[in-house]
ZAMARGU-4260 file (C-alpha; in steps of 0.2 Angstrom, whole numbers, plus 5000, padded with zeros to 4 digits):
<rodrens>
0) 5071/4708/4910 | 5064/4694/4900 | 5052/4689/4914 | 5045/4706/4915 | 5042/4707/4896
5) 5033/4690/4897 | 5022/4697/4910 | 5017/4711/4900 | 5029/4725/4905 | 5032/4737/4890
10) 5051/4739/4893 | 5057/4754/4883 | 5076/4756/4882 | 5075/4769/4896 | 5064/4758/4908
15) 5075/4743/4905 | 5090/4754/4909 | 5082/4760/4925 | 5078/4742/4931 | 5096/4737/4927
20) 5103/4751/4936 | 5093/4750/4952 | 5097/4735/4964 | 5081/4729/4971 | 5089/4720/4985
25) 5095/4737/4992 | 5077/4741/4996 | 5073/4725/5006 | 5088/4726/5018 | 5077/4720/5032
30) 5070/4706/5022 | 5052/4702/5017 | 5038/4689/5021 | 5038/4674/5010 | 5021/4667/5004
35) 5021/4654/5017 | 5022/4667/5031 | 5040/4665/5035 | 5053/4679/5034 | 5067/4679/5022
40) 5082/4689/5027 | 5098/4694/5017 | 5111/4680/5016 | 5098/4666/5018 | 5097/4653/5005
45) 5087/4659/4989 | 5085/4677/4996 | 5093/4685/4981 | 5084/4674/4968 | 5067/4678/4976
50) 5071/4697/4976 | 5073/4697/4958 | 5058/4687/4953 | 5043/4696/4946 | 5034/4696/4962
55) 5027/4707/4976 | 5038/4707/4992 | 5029/4711/5008 | 5040/4721/5019 | 5029/4726/5034
60) 5015/4716/5042 | 5004/4723/5056 | 4993/4710/5065 | 4994/4698/5051 | 4989/4711/5038
65) 5002/4717/5025 | 5004/4736/5026 | 5019/4739/5015 | 5028/4731/5001 | 5038/4732/4985
70) 5026/4730/4971 | 5028/4717/4957 | 5041/4724/4945 | 5031/4721/4929 | 5016/4731/4937
75) 5028/4745/4942 | 5035/4745/4924 | 5017/4746/4916 | 5013/4760/4928 | 5029/4770/4925
80) 5027/4768/4906 | 5009/4775/4908 | 5017/4790/4918 | 5028/4794/4903 | 5042/4802/4914
85) 5054/4813/4905 | 5071/4819/4912 | 5068/4834/4923 | 5050/4830/4927 | 5044/4833/4945
90) 5035/4818/4951 | 5023/4817/4966 | 5023/4799/4973 | 5009/4794/4986 | 5016/4779/4996
95) 5034/4777/4998 | 5035/4759/5000 | 5053/4753/5001 | 5059/4767/4990 | 5062/4756/4975
100) 5049/4764/4964 | 5056/4782/4968 | 5073/4775/4964 | 5067/4769/4947 | 5059/4786/4944
105) 5075/4795/4948 | 5085/4783/4936 | 5073/4789/4923 | 5078/4807/4926 | 5064/4813/4937
110) 5065/4823/4953 | 5053/4814/4966 | 5044/4819/4981 | 5037/4804/4990 | 5024/4805/5004
115) 5020/4791/5016 | 5009/4792/5032 | 5019/4778/5041 | 5035/4786/5049 | 5044/4770/5050
120) 5041/4766/5032 | 5047/4783/5026 | 5062/4782/5037 | 5067/4765/5030 | 5064/4771/5012
125) 5075/4786/5015 | 5089/4775/5022 | 5088/4763/5007 | 5089/4777/4995 | 5104/4784/5003
130) 5112/4767/5005 | 5109/4764/4986 | 5116/4781/4982 | 5100/4788/4974 | 5099/4807/4972
135) 5084/4818/4967 | 5072/4810/4979 | 5064/4817/4995 | 5053/4806/5007 | 5041/4816/5017
140) 5030/4809/5032 | 5012/4815/5029 | 4994/4812/5024 | 4994/4806/5006 | 4977/4814/5004
145) 4985/4831/5005 | 5000/4827/4993 | 5014/4840/4995 | 5005/4857/4999 | 5012/4872/4991
150) 5022/4862/4978 | 5019/4859/4960 | 5023/4843/4949 | 5022/4837/4931 | 5015/4820/4936
155) 5009/4810/4950 | 5009/4791/4954 | 5000/4782/4968 | 5007/4766/4975 | 4993/4761/4986
160) 4975/4756/4983 | 4962/4771/4984 | 4944/4773/4982 | 4946/4790/4972 | 4958/4804/4968
165) 4962/4818/4980 | 4958/4835/4973 | 4975/4840/4980 | 4984/4829/4968 | 4975/4837/4953
170) 4979/4854/4960 | 4997/4850/4962 | 5000/4841/4946 | 5001/4850/4929 | 4999/4844/4915
175) 4997/4827/4922 | 4992/4813/4922 | 4989/4805/4939 | 4992/4786/4938 | 4983/4777/4952
180) 4975/4760/4957 | 4957/4764/4961 | 4945/4752/4969 | 4933/4743/4957 | 4924/4727/4961
185) 4936/4721/4974 | 4952/4725/4964 | 4962/4740/4960 | 4963/4743/4941 | 4976/4756/4938
190) 4969/4772/4930 | 4977/4786/4920 | 4967/4801/4927 | 4966/4819/4919 | 4958/4835/4925
195) 4958/4849/4937 | 4953/4850/4955 | 4937/4857/4951 | 4933/4845/4936 | 4929/4838/4924
200) 4939/4823/4928 | 4941/4808/4917 | 4951/4792/4916 | 4955/4777/4906 | 4961/4760/4912
205) 4979/4755/4911 | 4979/4737/4918 | 4972/4726/4931 | 4980/4726/4948 | 4978/4722/4967
210) 4985/4734/4980 | 4985/4736/4998 | 4972/4749/5003 | 4975/4766/5010 | 4967/4773/5025
215) 4956/4788/5029 | 4947/4798/5016 | 4956/4790/5001 | 4946/4774/5005 | 4929/4782/5009
220) 4913/4774/5003 | 4903/4783/4990 | 4888/4780/4979 | 4897/4769/4967 | 4907/4758/4979
225) 4907/4740/4978 | 4907/4728/4993 | 4924/4724/5001 | 4932/4708/4995 | 4925/4692/5004
230) 4937/4680/5012 | 4937/4661/5012 | 4923/4653/5023 | 4911/4668/5023 | 4899/4663/5009
235) 4886/4649/5009 | 4889/4634/4998 | 4888/4638/4979 | 4880/4626/4967 | 4880/4626/4948
240) 4867/4638/4941 | 4871/4640/4922 | 4882/4628/4912 | 4899/4633/4904 | 4898/4642/4888
245) 4916/4642/4882 | 4925/4626/4878 | 4942/4635/4882 | 4941/4645/4898 | 4945/4664/4897
250) 4963/4668/4900 | 4967/4677/4916 | 4969/4694/4907 | 4952/4692/4897 | 4943/4686/4913
255) 4949/4702/4921 | 4940/4711/4907 | 4924/4702/4911 | 4927/4705/4929 | 4929/4724/4926
260) 4913/4724/4915 | 4903/4715/4929 | 4909/4730/4941 | 4902/4743/4929 | 4885/4734/4927
265) 4883/4729/4945 | 4887/4738/4961 | 4886/4721/4970 | 4901/4714/4961 | 4917/4711/4971
270) 4931/4699/4974 | 4928/4683/4983 | 4936/4666/4988 | 4923/4654/4983 | 4917/4641/4995
275) 4923/4623/4993 | 4934/4628/4978 | 4953/4632/4977 | 4950/4648/4967 | 4943/4666/4968
280) 4935/4677/4956 | 4921/4689/4953 | 4905/4687/4963 | 4889/4697/4964 | 4886/4697/4982
285) 4869/4697/4990 | 4863/4711/5002 | 4867/4701/5017 | 4885/4697/5011 | 4882/4678/5014
290) 4878/4672/4996 | 4877/4677/4978 | 4883/4671/4961 | 4900/4668/4954 | 4905/4670/4936
295) 4918/4657/4931 | 4932/4659/4918 | 4922/4646/4907 | 4906/4656/4907 | 4897/4645/4920
300) 4888/4653/4934 | 4888/4646/4952 | 4875/4653/4965 | 4871/4650/4983 | 4862/4658/4998
305) 4844/4665/5000 | 4845/4676/4984 | 4854/4662/4973 | 4841/4663/4959 | 4841/4682/4958
310) 4860/4684/4959 | 4862/4669/4947 | 4851/4677/4934 | 4860/4694/4936 | 4877/4685/4933
315) 4870/4677/4917 | 4864/4693/4911 | 4881/4701/4913 | 4890/4688/4903 | 4877/4689/4889
320) 4879/4708/4889 | 4898/4707/4889 | 4897/4695/4874 | 4885/4706/4865 | 4896/4721/4867
325) 4910/4711/4859 | 4920/4706/4874 | 4927/4724/4878 | 4944/4725/4886 | 4945/4735/4902
330) 4956/4747/4893 | 4941/4752/4881 | 4931/4760/4895 | 4930/4779/4897 | 4927/4784/4914
335) 4919/4800/4922 | 4923/4804/4940 | 4913/4814/4952 | 4916/4821/4969 | 4910/4810/4983
340) 4916/4802/4999 | 4919/4812/5015 | 4912/4830/5013 | 4926/4836/5023 | 4939/4828/5012
345) 4931/4823/4996 | 4938/4812/4982 | 4935/4811/4964 | 4927/4793/4962 | 4923/4783/4946
350) 4905/4786/4943 | 4901/4784/4924 | 4907/4772/4911 | 4905/4772/4892 | 4912/4762/4878
355) 4917/4771/4862 | 4906/4768/4847 | 4913/4753/4836 | 4919/4758/4819
</rodrens>
């Protein structure tokens, strides 16, 4: 529990009791992929210790890509705290994962309907919940975009990265909120979303995060989309463009605040592995996707490619603007969502951002 608290989890007595009551190891009975790519299985050395670290556990890989996992417990705790579940609440969960999150919801007194499009993932989650003796959870196989047609819920939580919010979730959820990780500048900040299926729909940011992306209309591109994250070896070499401006580099959390602002002010902002450097961060990608400019935690800017000067100047302007605004944290932004994406299956996507006036 102390590790979760150190990592920012707001452990209320109820949440702490839920994490203490639900054995995470019961939900990874077939093991998980270690960070070195090997597979850890129950009974092997270090398995149980790894299960109870505050880390994501990848439980399904398809063609080298992780497609299902048990999320980092501290992030789960933050999202569950934002959901503000009360005993007896009906909760719609999009993305069953291992079933562990649904089990925590049940321990908080919720009645859970979990929907997953992957039949094998849903089957394993259902089996794990049964083996752990968890009651009050249904796991359905279906398209997450549609939610659970014909049913109604008090709250909804999404455990997969999406580009926007399905109108079906808003129609099925009263009074709300919908807690969901929504794409922004190559990451998935978690939003608390309020509104009806016809709008208006608004949101606030809960915390930074990175999730596996959903498929289908939930990840459709829209007018406010950012480029997809850029993998290592894709970009041209970067060189110094502007010097450091802070003697002490920004902490990881504060750097994420700057990253979020970069995504508000530039549609070209995304996540990239920087060439010739053992780190990744926010990059303003050029139109060809081969170069751009990176903003570093010390405020310096690196740039490369054919548009290095233009991208570098834009990155410097973003840092200046963030400083002038008083270094707003991502939680300060107020977001307006608009219908976009596939016209046959639209999503409410973040479209406008504002900062409340300072007192």
